[in-house]
C-alpha positions in Angstrom: 137.4 125.9 29.4 133.5 124.7 29.7 133.0 120.8 29.0 131.5 120.9 25.7 134.3 123.4 24.5 136.6 122.3 21.6 139.9 123.3 20.9 142.0 121.9 17.8 145.2 123.0 16.2 147.3 121.6 13.7 149.7 122.6 11.2 150.8 121.2 7.9 153.9 122.2 5.4 153.1 121.2 2.2 154.9 121.1 -1.1 153.5 123.6 -3.5 151.6 120.5 -5.7 147.8 120.6 -6.6 147.6 117.3 -5.5 148.2 118.2 -1.6 145.1 120.8 -1.7 142.8 117.9 -1.8 144.9 115.9 1.3 144.6 119.0 3.0 140.9 119.8 2.5 139.9 116.0 3.4 142.2 116.4 6.7 140.5 119.2 8.2 137.0 118.3 7.1 137.7 115.1 8.8 138.4 116.5 12.1 135.6 118.9 11.9 133.4 116.4 11.2 134.7 114.3 14.1 134.0 117.0 16.2 130.1 117.3 14.9 130.6 120.6 12.7 127.7 120.7 10.1 128.2 119.5 6.6 127.1 123.0 5.3 129.6 124.8 7.4 132.4 122.2 6.3 131.7 122.8 2.9 132.3 126.3 3.1 135.6 126.3 4.8 136.9 123.4 2.6 136.1 125.6 -0.5 137.9 128.3 1.2 140.7 126.5 2.1 140.9 125.2 -1.5 140.8 128.3 -3.0 143.7 129.7 -0.6 145.5 126.5 -1.1 145.0 126.8 -4.7 146.4 130.4 -5.1 149.8 129.3 -3.7 149.8 126.4 -6.1 148.9 128.8 -9.0 150.4 132.2 -7.9 153.5 131.6 -5.8 155.8 130.3 -8.5 159.1 131.1 -6.0 157.6 129.1 -3.2 158.8 125.6 -3.2 156.3 124.9 -0.3 153.7 126.5 2.1 152.3 126.2 5.6 148.8 125.9 6.6 148.2 126.6 10.3 144.2 125.4 11.8 142.9 126.8 15.0 139.4 125.9 16.1 138.6 127.6 19.7 135.0 126.5 20.5 132.9 128.0 17.9 135.6 129.4 15.6 137.8 128.2 13.0 140.8 130.1 12.0 143.1 129.5 9.1 146.0 131.0 7.8 148.1 129.7 4.3 151.5 131.4 4.4 153.8 131.2 1.6 157.1 132.9 0.4 156.5 132.9 -3.3 157.2 136.4 -3.9 154.2 138.2 -2.6 151.6 140.6 -4.7 149.7 143.8 -4.2 146.4 142.8 -3.0 144.8 146.3 -3.9 146.2 145.3 -7.7 143.9 142.3 -7.8 141.9 142.5 -11.1 137.9 142.1 -10.3 136.9 139.0 -12.0 134.4 140.8 -14.3 137.4 142.4 -16.1 139.3 139.7 -16.7 138.9 138.0 -20.2 135.8 136.0 -19.7 134.2 138.4 -17.5 131.9 137.0 -15.0 132.5 133.6 -16.4 135.9 133.4 -15.8 137.3 130.8 -14.4 140.4 132.2 -13.2 140.7 135.5 -10.8 138.1 134.8 -8.4 140.0 132.8 -5.5 139.8 135.8 -2.8 136.4 137.1 -3.8 135.0 133.3 -3.0 136.9 132.9 -0.1 135.7 136.2 1.2 132.0 135.4 0.3 132.4 132.0 2.3 133.8 133.3 5.8 133.3 136.0 8.2 136.6 137.8 8.2 139.5 137.8 5.4 142.9 139.3 5.9 145.3 139.4 3.2 149.1 140.7 4.3 151.4 140.5 1.4 154.8 141.6 0.8 156.1 141.8 -2.8 159.2 139.9 -3.4 158.7 138.1 0.1 155.5 136.1 0.5 151.8 136.1 1.4 149.7 135.6 4.4 145.9 134.6 4.0 144.2 134.7 7.2 140.4 133.7 7.6 138.0 132.8 10.0 134.4 130.9 9.9 131.8 130.7 12.7 131.3 126.8 13.2 127.8 125.7 13.4 127.2 122.0 15.1 124.8 118.9 14.3 123.7 119.1 17.8 123.1 121.5 20.4 125.2 119.7 22.9 127.8 118.5 20.8 
């Protein structure tokens, strides 16, 4: 591994509690800030993580907890949010424009927000089982030499 390469991994098992979303977001942000990731890049990752965890809290009613895995290899951050909350059919997600309130609706935008902020988004969900949401973001750095 080159001298300035970075590797970071951590996992969190969390209760399905809205208060823990902020704790998770701040934990990851602190690690990325300490490594020198730009504020703009960290903001995108924080919002994507907030939406992914918020989806579990809001929709995975059968889950009592969920799991977050974070892996940073040099210039890429990969985050997996996994729950055993019953799953859903991703093809049946209604576009926000078709929800009550249309484009101004505050609900139903989570997966669309995550997709807009990251380079790759994978959703694997099995009805009556659970969901894995995996997304990756290319990291940008405050200085070229890190």
